[in-house]
VOMIGU-785900 format. One record per residue (C-alpha): residue in one letter; x, y, z. Coordinates in steps of 0.05 Angstrom, whole numbers, plus 5000, padded with zeros to 4 digits. Example, Ala and Ser with C-alpha at 12.3 -4.5 7.8 and 13.67 -1.06 7.14 Angstrom:
BEGIN
ATOM residu    X    Y    Z
ATOM      A 5246 4910 5156
ATOM      S 5273 4979 5143
END
This chain:
BEGIN
ATOM residu    X    Y    Z
ATOM      M 5673 4638 2296
ATOM      A 5647 4581 2338
ATOM      H 5688 4550 2390
ATOM      T 5665 4479 2415
ATOM      Y 5649 4467 2486
ATOM      K 5662 4403 2521
ATOM      D 5622 4428 2584
ATOM      F 5561 4463 2587
ATOM      E 5557 4522 2542
ATOM      P 5504 4580 2542
ATOM      Q 5463 4594 2488
ATOM      W 5495 4649 2455
ATOM      Y 5446 4690 2413
ATOM      H 5457 4670 2336
ATOM      G 5394 4693 2309
ATOM      K 5376 4738 2256
ATOM      V 5385 4814 2273
ATOM      P 5319 4840 2252
ATOM      P 5332 4912 2214
ATOM      D 5283 4951 2253
ATOM      S 5309 4930 2323
ATOM      Y 5343 4967 2373
ATOM      R 5389 4901 2373
ATOM      S 5412 4926 2298
ATOM      I 5428 5000 2335
ATOM      F 5469 4970 2394
ATOM      K 5502 4911 2368
ATOM      W 5569 4918 2348
ATOM      G 5595 4917 2270
ATOM      K 5557 4869 2224
ATOM      P 5484 4840 2240
ATOM      E 5506 4775 2220
ATOM      D 5571 4771 2258
ATOM      I 5584 4748 2330
ATOM      K 5637 4724 2370
ATOM      I 5630 4684 2436
ATOM      P 5682 4672 2490
ATOM      R 5725 4607 2488
ATOM      E 5709 4557 2534
ATOM      S 5769 4576 2575
ATOM      L 5746 4648 2583
ATOM      Y 5676 4625 2602
ATOM      K 5703 4592 2653
ATOM      L 5751 4647 2680
ATOM      M 5694 4694 2678
ATOM      K 5650 4646 2717
ATOM      A 5708 4644 2770
ATOM      Q 5715 4715 2775
ATOM      F 5639 4735 2774
ATOM      D 5618 4673 2829
ATOM      L 5573 4647 2781
ATOM      T 5553 4583 2751
ATOM      D 5527 4546 2690
ATOM      E 5456 4556 2722
ATOM      D 5468 4631 2719
ATOM      F 5477 4629 2638
ATOM      K 5416 4581 2623
ATOM      E 5377 4641 2610
ATOM      Y 5387 4712 2584
ATOM      R 5396 4768 2642
ATOM      E 5389 4827 2593
ATOM      D 5339 4842 2542
ATOM      L 5368 4816 2476
ATOM      G 5329 4883 2434
ATOM      L 5299 4851 2381
ATOM      D 5236 4891 2388
ATOM      P 5221 4941 2322
ATOM      V 5243 5013 2349
ATOM      R 5182 5044 2377
ATOM      F 5176 5106 2426
ATOM      D 5137 5181 2422
ATOM      I 5179 5242 2420
ATOM      P 5144 5291 2369
ATOM      V 5191 5322 2328
ATOM      K 5200 5399 2338
ATOM      L 5221 5419 2274
ATOM      T 5166 5462 2231
ATOM      A 5148 5435 2158
ATOM      P 5175 5496 2126
ATOM      Q 5241 5480 2157
ATOM      L 5244 5406 2136
ATOM      A 5223 5427 2068
ATOM      R 5286 5474 2057
ATOM      F 5322 5413 2088
ATOM      A 5298 5373 2035
ATOM      D 5310 5428 1978
ATOM      M 5376 5426 2008
ATOM      V 5392 5343 2006
ATOM      G 5342 5318 1969
ATOM      K 5265 5293 1999
ATOM      D 5288 5219 2005
ATOM      F 5353 5239 2040
ATOM      V 5307 5273 2108
ATOM      R 5281 5217 2152
ATOM      T 5246 5231 2212
ATOM      D 5220 5161 2232
ATOM      D 5233 5125 2302
ATOM      Y 5289 5082 2270
ATOM      A 5327 5128 2237
ATOM      R 5322 5182 2293
ATOM      L 5352 5126 2346
ATOM      S 5405 5109 2301
ATOM      V 5446 5160 2306
ATOM      A 5427 5184 2382
ATOM      Y 5477 5135 2410
ATOM      G 5549 5111 2408
ATOM      K 5582 5050 2430
ATOM      T 5593 5065 2510
ATOM      M 5569 5014 2553
ATOM      Y 5520 5076 2584
ATOM      D 5489 5080 2511
ATOM      L 5484 5001 2498
ATOM      L 5456 4991 2564
ATOM      R 5408 5051 2554
ATOM      I 5384 5022 2487
ATOM      R 5372 4954 2514
ATOM      N 5332 4987 2573
ATOM      K 5288 5022 2513
ATOM      I 5311 5091 2548
ATOM      V 5307 5132 2492
ATOM      E 5331 5201 2501
ATOM      N 5374 5265 2461
ATOM      I 5351 5247 2398
ATOM      P 5347 5289 2333
ATOM      D 5281 5314 2305
ATOM      A 5306 5298 2236
ATOM      V 5367 5260 2203
ATOM      L 5401 5283 2144
ATOM      Y 5444 5246 2092
ATOM      P 5483 5303 2053
ATOM      D 5518 5291 1992
ATOM      S 5562 5341 1977
ATOM      K 5605 5397 2010
ATOM      E 5557 5454 1987
ATOM      Q 5496 5418 2021
ATOM      I 5537 5410 2082
ATOM      E 5552 5484 2078
ATOM      A 5482 5504 2058
ATOM      V 5455 5464 2125
ATOM      V 5503 5494 2169
ATOM      A 5481 5566 2152
ATOM      F 5414 5553 2156
ATOM      C 5416 5524 2221
ATOM      A 5460 5580 2238
ATOM      G 5403 5630 2217
ATOM      E 5346 5590 2252
ATOM      K 5382 5568 2313
ATOM      I 5374 5495 2298
ATOM      P 5423 5451 2331
ATOM      L 5463 5408 2292
ATOM      Y 5497 5344 2306
ATOM      V 5544 5295 2259
ATOM      Y 5542 5217 2254
ATOM      G 5603 5186 2227
ATOM      G 5616 5114 2238
ATOM      G 5581 5118 2312
ATOM      S 5639 5083 2355
ATOM      S 5648 5141 2397
ATOM      V 5654 5114 2467
ATOM      T 5645 5190 2503
ATOM      R 5573 5212 2480
ATOM      G 5606 5251 2423
ATOM      V 5546 5244 2375
ATOM      E 5481 5249 2427
ATOM      C 5435 5292 2407
ATOM      V 5416 5326 2469
ATOM      K 5387 5386 2440
ATOM      G 5348 5355 2388
ATOM      G 5356 5387 2325
ATOM      V 5376 5354 2261
ATOM      S 5441 5306 2258
ATOM      L 5474 5289 2190
ATOM      D 5500 5217 2178
ATOM      M 5553 5221 2137
ATOM      R 5555 5146 2126
ATOM      L 5505 5135 2064
ATOM      R 5535 5183 2013
ATOM      F 5585 5230 2039
ATOM      N 5646 5181 2033
ATOM      K 5678 5189 1971
ATOM      V 5748 5209 1944
ATOM      V 5759 5277 1926
ATOM      S 5832 5273 1895
ATOM      F 5894 5223 1912
ATOM      N 5967 5257 1888
ATOM      E 6023 5194 1894
ATOM      I 6075 5256 1876
ATOM      D 6059 5280 1939
ATOM      Q 6039 5213 1976
ATOM      T 5967 5243 1998
ATOM      I 5892 5232 1990
ATOM      T 5839 5279 2000
ATOM      V 5769 5244 2022
ATOM      E 5701 5264 2048
ATOM      A 5693 5259 2123
ATOM      G 5643 5205 2121
ATOM      M 5695 5151 2086
ATOM      S 5697 5089 2129
ATOM      G 5764 5060 2153
ATOM      P 5760 4993 2105
ATOM      K 5735 5035 2047
ATOM      L 5799 5077 2062
ATOM      E 5845 5020 2063
ATOM      E 5820 4983 2005
ATOM      T 5824 5043 1958
ATOM      L 5897 5058 1982
ATOM      N 5917 4985 1971
ATOM      R 5880 4981 1908
ATOM      A 5917 5041 1884
ATOM      P 5944 5013 1822
ATOM      A 5880 4996 1798
ATOM      V 5838 5048 1819
ATOM      F 5883 5113 1814
ATOM      G 5932 5076 1756
ATOM      A 5990 5087 1815
ATOM      K 6056 5052 1809
ATOM      R 6049 5016 1876
ATOM      A 5999 5003 1938
ATOM      Y 5988 5047 1989
ATOM      T 5963 5048 2063
ATOM      S 5938 5091 2115
ATOM      G 5976 5065 2174
ATOM      H 5918 5087 2216
ATOM      F 5876 5028 2252
ATOM      P 5840 5037 2315
ATOM      Q 5806 4978 2345
ATOM      S 5742 5005 2318
ATOM      F 5777 5009 2248
ATOM      E 5716 4965 2212
ATOM      H 5663 5012 2244
ATOM      S 5689 5087 2243
ATOM      S 5702 5137 2196
ATOM      V 5755 5177 2171
ATOM      G 5727 5240 2198
ATOM      G 5709 5215 2262
ATOM      W 5788 5195 2274
ATOM      V 5805 5280 2263
ATOM      V 5761 5310 2304
ATOM      T 5766 5265 2367
ATOM      H 5845 5264 2356
ATOM      G 5841 5192 2348
ATOM      A 5898 5138 2349
ATOM      G 5913 5071 2303
ATOM      Q 5940 5011 2336
ATOM      N 6003 5019 2291
ATOM      S 6011 5093 2319
ATOM      T 6079 5076 2346
ATOM      Y 6108 5076 2274
ATOM      Y 6059 5115 2238
ATOM      G 6032 5168 2285
ATOM      C 5970 5187 2304
ATOM      I 5919 5230 2267
ATOM      Q 5948 5296 2274
ATOM      D 6008 5267 2248
ATOM      L 5978 5246 2190
ATOM      V 5926 5303 2176
ATOM      L 5956 5347 2125
ATOM      G 5891 5389 2111
ATOM      Q 5815 5402 2134
ATOM      D 5756 5439 2102
ATOM      Y 5702 5451 2151
ATOM      A 5633 5489 2149
ATOM      T 5620 5537 2205
ATOM      P 5568 5582 2230
ATOM      V 5617 5642 2216
ATOM      G 5635 5608 2142
ATOM      A 5679 5554 2110
ATOM      I 5746 5540 2141
ATOM      H 5794 5514 2087
ATOM      T 5874 5498 2114
ATOM      D 5933 5495 2073
ATOM      R 5969 5426 2056
ATOM      Y 6035 5436 2062
ATOM      P 6075 5389 2103
ATOM      R 6106 5445 2159
ATOM      K 6099 5506 2161
ATOM      A 6112 5569 2213
ATOM      T 6050 5613 2200
ATOM      G 6030 5621 2264
ATOM      P 5986 5577 2311
ATOM      D 5975 5513 2270
ATOM      L 5897 5515 2250
ATOM      D 5892 5444 2232
ATOM      Q 5911 5431 2303
ATOM      I 5861 5474 2339
ATOM      M 5810 5444 2288
ATOM      M 5822 5376 2301
ATOM      G 5792 5347 2367
ATOM      S 5741 5404 2367
ATOM      E 5687 5342 2366
ATOM      G 5630 5379 2316
ATOM      A 5636 5438 2372
ATOM      F 5666 5487 2321
ATOM      G 5642 5463 2252
ATOM      V 5624 5411 2207
ATOM      L 5690 5372 2183
ATOM      T 5674 5361 2105
ATOM      H 5742 5338 2064
ATOM      V 5813 5317 2091
ATOM      T 5870 5305 2067
ATOM      L 5918 5252 2096
ATOM      K 5990 5230 2084
ATOM      V 5998 5156 2060
ATOM      F 6042 5110 2061
ATOM      R 6076 5050 2011
ATOM      H 6034 4982 2023
ATOM      M 6092 4932 2043
ATOM      P 6057 4880 2083
ATOM      K 6117 4825 2063
ATOM      T 6163 4864 2104
ATOM      V 6125 4854 2171
ATOM      K 6163 4823 2227
ATOM      R 6117 4794 2283
ATOM      F 6147 4781 2354
ATOM      S 6121 4766 2423
ATOM      Y 6157 4761 2491
ATOM      M 6133 4746 2559
ATOM      F 6167 4784 2625
ATOM      K 6169 4765 2695
ATOM      D 6134 4825 2717
ATOM      W 6101 4889 2699
ATOM      E 6156 4932 2728
ATOM      T 6211 4896 2677
ATOM      G 6163 4896 2620
ATOM      Q 6165 4970 2631
ATOM      A 6237 4980 2632
ATOM      A 6240 4939 2569
ATOM      A 6185 4982 2534
ATOM      R 6218 5048 2555
ATOM      E 6289 5026 2533
ATOM      I 6261 5004 2457
ATOM      M 6233 5068 2447
ATOM      Q 6286 5110 2470
ATOM      S 6350 5069 2439
ATOM      E 6340 5105 2377
ATOM      A 6331 5049 2335
ATOM      G 6273 5055 2294
ATOM      Y 6196 5039 2321
ATOM      P 6156 4979 2324
ATOM      S 6093 4991 2297
ATOM      V 6048 4960 2335
ATOM      F 6061 4957 2401
ATOM      R 6033 4927 2464
ATOM      L 6049 4907 2539
ATOM      S 5993 4876 2579
ATOM      D 5998 4882 2653
ATOM      P 5990 4810 2690
ATOM      E 5918 4812 2698
ATOM      E 5906 4821 2618
ATOM      T 5957 4780 2604
ATOM      S 5922 4725 2644
ATOM      V 5858 4738 2610
ATOM      M 5900 4739 2534
ATOM      M 5923 4677 2550
ATOM      H 5855 4645 2556
ATOM      M 5829 4682 2501
ATOM      Y 5882 4662 2448
ATOM      R 5892 4589 2472
ATOM      V 5961 4601 2510
ATOM      S 5936 4572 2568
ATOM      E 5921 4504 2542
ATOM      S 5991 4499 2492
ATOM      P 6058 4474 2507
ATOM      L 6078 4540 2529
ATOM      R 6049 4537 2604
ATOM      R 6096 4483 2622
ATOM      L 6148 4526 2593
ATOM      F 6134 4587 2634
ATOM      N 6127 4547 2696
ATOM      S 6199 4518 2680
ATOM      R 6226 4584 2667
ATOM      G 6196 4613 2739
ATOM      F 6143 4659 2705
ATOM      K 6080 4657 2746
ATOM      T 6009 4673 2730
ATOM      G 5992 4741 2764
ATOM      E 6053 4774 2758
ATOM      M 6078 4752 2688
ATOM      C 6065 4808 2624
ATOM      L 6053 4793 2547
ATOM      F 6092 4840 2500
ATOM      L 6080 4832 2422
ATOM      G 6068 4875 2363
ATOM      F 6101 4876 2294
ATOM      T 6147 4927 2252
ATOM      N 6135 4957 2181
ATOM      G 6179 4996 2135
ATOM      E 6227 4977 2083
ATOM      A 6248 4916 2092
ATOM      G 6321 4928 2124
ATOM      F 6295 4974 2172
ATOM      S 6235 4937 2190
ATOM      R 6287 4869 2207
ATOM      N 6330 4923 2247
ATOM      C 6276 4954 2283
ATOM      A 6253 4874 2299
ATOM      K 6322 4860 2321
ATOM      N 6338 4918 2367
ATOM      V 6265 4893 2405
ATOM      R 6293 4823 2409
ATOM      R 6364 4850 2439
ATOM      V 6324 4894 2496
ATOM      A 6279 4839 2514
ATOM      R 6336 4787 2520
ATOM      K 6367 4840 2563
ATOM      H 6314 4841 2608
ATOM      G 6297 4774 2616
ATOM      G 6241 4762 2560
ATOM      L 6218 4698 2543
ATOM      G 6218 4694 2458
ATOM      L 6150 4668 2441
ATOM      T 6157 4678 2364
ATOM      G 6105 4710 2331
ATOM      V 6044 4659 2340
ATOM      V 6010 4702 2391
ATOM      C 6020 4756 2358
ATOM      R 5982 4725 2298
ATOM      A 5936 4699 2339
ATOM      W 5917 4783 2379
ATOM      E 5918 4803 2302
ATOM      K 5858 4752 2285
ATOM      G 5818 4782 2337
ATOM      R 5848 4853 2338
ATOM      F 5786 4881 2307
ATOM      S 5734 4828 2326
ATOM      D 5738 4826 2402
ATOM      P 5691 4879 2415
ATOM      Y 5632 4832 2384
ATOM      L 5643 4801 2455
ATOM      R 5606 4854 2487
ATOM      D 5537 4838 2462
ATOM      T 5548 4760 2479
ATOM      M 5567 4779 2543
ATOM      Q 5525 4830 2560
ATOM      D 5460 4788 2535
ATOM      F 5475 4753 2605
ATOM      G 5491 4817 2643
ATOM      L 5561 4825 2634
ATOM      V 5590 4890 2609
ATOM      M 5656 4909 2582
ATOM      D 5686 4978 2557
ATOM      T 5747 5012 2556
ATOM      M 5781 5073 2584
ATOM      E 5848 5100 2565
ATOM      C 5902 5162 2583
ATOM      A 5967 5188 2567
ATOM      V 6027 5180 2612
ATOM      N 6102 5193 2621
ATOM      W 6146 5139 2637
ATOM      S 6157 5169 2697
ATOM      N 6092 5172 2727
ATOM      M 6067 5104 2699
ATOM      G 6068 5066 2750
ATOM      T 6029 5109 2798
ATOM      V 5972 5120 2747
ATOM      H 5975 5048 2735
ATOM      R 5966 5031 2809
ATOM      E 5921 5083 2829
ATOM      V 5870 5073 2780
ATOM      R 5869 4998 2783
ATOM      A 5858 5003 2853
ATOM      Y 5797 5044 2842
ATOM      C 5761 4992 2785
ATOM      K 5787 4932 2835
ATOM      S 5746 4970 2892
ATOM      R 5685 4944 2866
ATOM      P 5675 4871 2878
ATOM      N 5682 4817 2822
ATOM      T 5709 4862 2769
ATOM      I 5760 4847 2719
ATOM      C 5810 4902 2710
ATOM      M 5860 4896 2642
ATOM      T 5910 4944 2628
ATOM      H 5958 4949 2564
ATOM      M 6011 4996 2551
ATOM      S 6000 5021 2474
ATOM      H 6013 5082 2432
ATOM      V 6087 5088 2456
ATOM      Y 6139 5143 2457
ATOM      P 6201 5163 2480
ATOM      Q 6177 5200 2532
ATOM      G 6118 5151 2553
ATOM      A 6052 5116 2527
ATOM      N 5982 5106 2528
ATOM      L 5950 5058 2579
ATOM      Y 5884 5030 2556
ATOM      W 5843 4992 2605
ATOM      I 5787 4947 2590
ATOM      F 5738 4927 2653
ATOM      I 5689 4871 2657
ATOM      A 5634 4876 2706
ATOM      R 5564 4852 2724
ATOM      I 5520 4922 2713
ATOM      H 5454 4931 2694
ATOM      D 5429 4991 2707
ATOM      P 5455 5046 2667
ATOM      D 5461 5103 2727
ATOM      E 5504 5046 2760
ATOM      Y 5550 5036 2708
ATOM      R 5551 5120 2700
ATOM      R 5572 5123 2777
ATOM      F 5633 5072 2765
ATOM      H 5652 5108 2698
ATOM      S 5653 5175 2730
ATOM      G 5693 5147 2785
ATOM      I 5745 5123 2736
ATOM      L 5749 5189 2707
ATOM      D 5769 5219 2775
ATOM      A 5820 5171 2794
ATOM      I 5854 5186 2722
ATOM      Q 5848 5261 2743
ATOM      R 5882 5250 2809
ATOM      S 5936 5204 2791
ATOM      G 5961 5264 2744
ATOM      A 5947 5230 2679
ATOM      A 5919 5261 2612
ATOM      M 5842 5249 2610
ATOM      S 5839 5220 2550
ATOM      H 5899 5200 2492
ATOM      H 5852 5181 2431
ATOM      H 5781 5170 2444
ATOM      G 5765 5255 2458
ATOM      I 5727 5277 2507
ATOM      G 5657 5281 2484
ATOM      K 5598 5300 2536
ATOM      M 5618 5245 2578
ATOM      F 5685 5267 2596
ATOM      G 5674 5343 2584
ATOM      P 5660 5357 2662
ATOM      W 5736 5331 2669
ATOM      L 5769 5377 2611
ATOM      E 5774 5439 2653
ATOM      G 5801 5414 2711
ATOM      S 5854 5371 2670
ATOM      I 5878 5429 2622
ATOM      G 5872 5488 2668
ATOM      R 5820 5541 2672
ATOM      N 5871 5592 2638
ATOM      E 5881 5542 2586
ATOM      Y 5806 5523 2575
ATOM      A 5784 5592 2562
ATOM      V 5826 5592 2496
ATOM      L 5779 5537 2472
ATOM      R 5713 5580 2495
ATOM      A 5742 5642 2460
ATOM      L 5743 5598 2397
ATOM      K 5678 5569 2408
ATOM      R 5646 5635 2418
ATOM      H 5681 5654 2355
ATOM      F 5661 5599 2305
ATOM      D 5588 5575 2340
ATOM      P 5572 5645 2374
ATOM      D 5499 5617 2385
ATOM      N 5513 5550 2404
ATOM      I 5486 5505 2357
ATOM      M 5546 5462 2342
ATOM      N 5541 5395 2372
ATOM      P 5512 5431 2442
ATOM      G 5499 5402 2509
ATOM      G 5567 5386 2540
ATOM      T 5621 5374 2486
ATOM      L 5684 5384 2515
ATOM      G 5653 5409 2573
ATOM      L 5632 5479 2536
ATOM      D 5566 5498 2561
ATOM      L 5561 5460 2623
ATOM      A 5550 5501 2686
ATOM      E 5605 5507 2736
ATOM      E 5569 5465 2784
ATOM      E 5570 5400 2734
ATOM      K 5646 5404 2729
ATOM      R 5693 5364 2760
ATOM      F 5767 5382 2789
ATOM      P 5826 5346 2821
ATOM      R 5806 5326 2896
END
């Protein structure tokens, strides 16, 4: 959505995105959709980065409108390609440049900077578009026999280099055909789908359950990551994902009831019981394996009654970060029910959000001043409740009680609604800002309440050690024992290697501060070097043993996934 500027406005790129271009690959979301910063946010960025309007009169980066072209030969043999064609159909085996690059990178800024700079590396030799579980099982068996590396591409929203085809081979692109409902069970409140189903298709299907399945009512998945519009169910599962409503509905490990995998040693099928005591939980072993053990084919999820009319929105302003943390902890430990969305922003993120959602331009600005709330100190808390009407209402009532006890200033649900409008579209800002040399990316980590202050302080100190860097943090995915800290940083970076060094420094800071390396983004190849140092050598040996069992020849997502095939000198340990 465009916003009228009163003063100078940069020439944000509104043009058509050629379907065969580099930009069509690195751009977030739909080709025709863009998002530009509001004028107040644009002015804030200029001040932060010591820029003037002159710096925005010409694009600083390649717009990526050229057709995808590179010269990397296909290493698979003609007989191997013919066998793949027999398995999935000759029209669903591609070796052209565009198809190969389209599944090579995810959406971390390291990926996007490489594509903009036309750095093409770590691509598959062929892309396959499977249509059935049986086809995938046949492909995995053939690759195991031929020792062909095998990768999987779901929605492509990975920010950990999870899909990158470091060893070549083939990539299974699940988006085109492997995205169907397998079964729906209203009695058990479950749905089984193919792993390539997208978030929007799953949610639309469940919302329309009466029309689609003849169900008695509408349902919801309860799982809404920020990448919701452009991620797949399979991606959620294999990366241990979490949605923005997870404080009420749970993260993906709470929602999965059963899984099917195609592995080099044969098919794996877990049961669909809600609870069991039959040894270590195979579902939990397979979730988070990121394609290193096998290819997820079918997944059974819990579903919930869809009751949008019972939602109660809220937003409060606290005077400082410590007070907001104390209120958040009391809400989660009061045993009065959990809100669904739960987001507490630190002072820097609060300042940016006030510009993004026009709070700084509203009468609320004067109210904050009159109540002694200071810019650079105050923290915005927003969210909403879900569930049965009485439960939702009582949960919101408890939030209000605790917030007021800690001096929170009520802002009604208006601010929350403004955030909701951008909750899935905010990533579109990355493309328009990067055209002018500003990169925006995210990191996150899990903490306990007792070390939250230390982690926030130490990681933020590293990020701010880089001159002219915006470092925003919010608390989300909250629990009685702790929460997720989610970092958003904006900086002027052109060189992919410079970005990689900065990113590595953040991971070092997270590890040193005693936080979990990832709460819900997964590990992939980018975080892989830190995993053993994070969980411990003996503990990591269990993952290596599982890898040897499922994939003795290391053909499944090789090249650093979960750090499993890294040399010892490549690994990072706490210093």
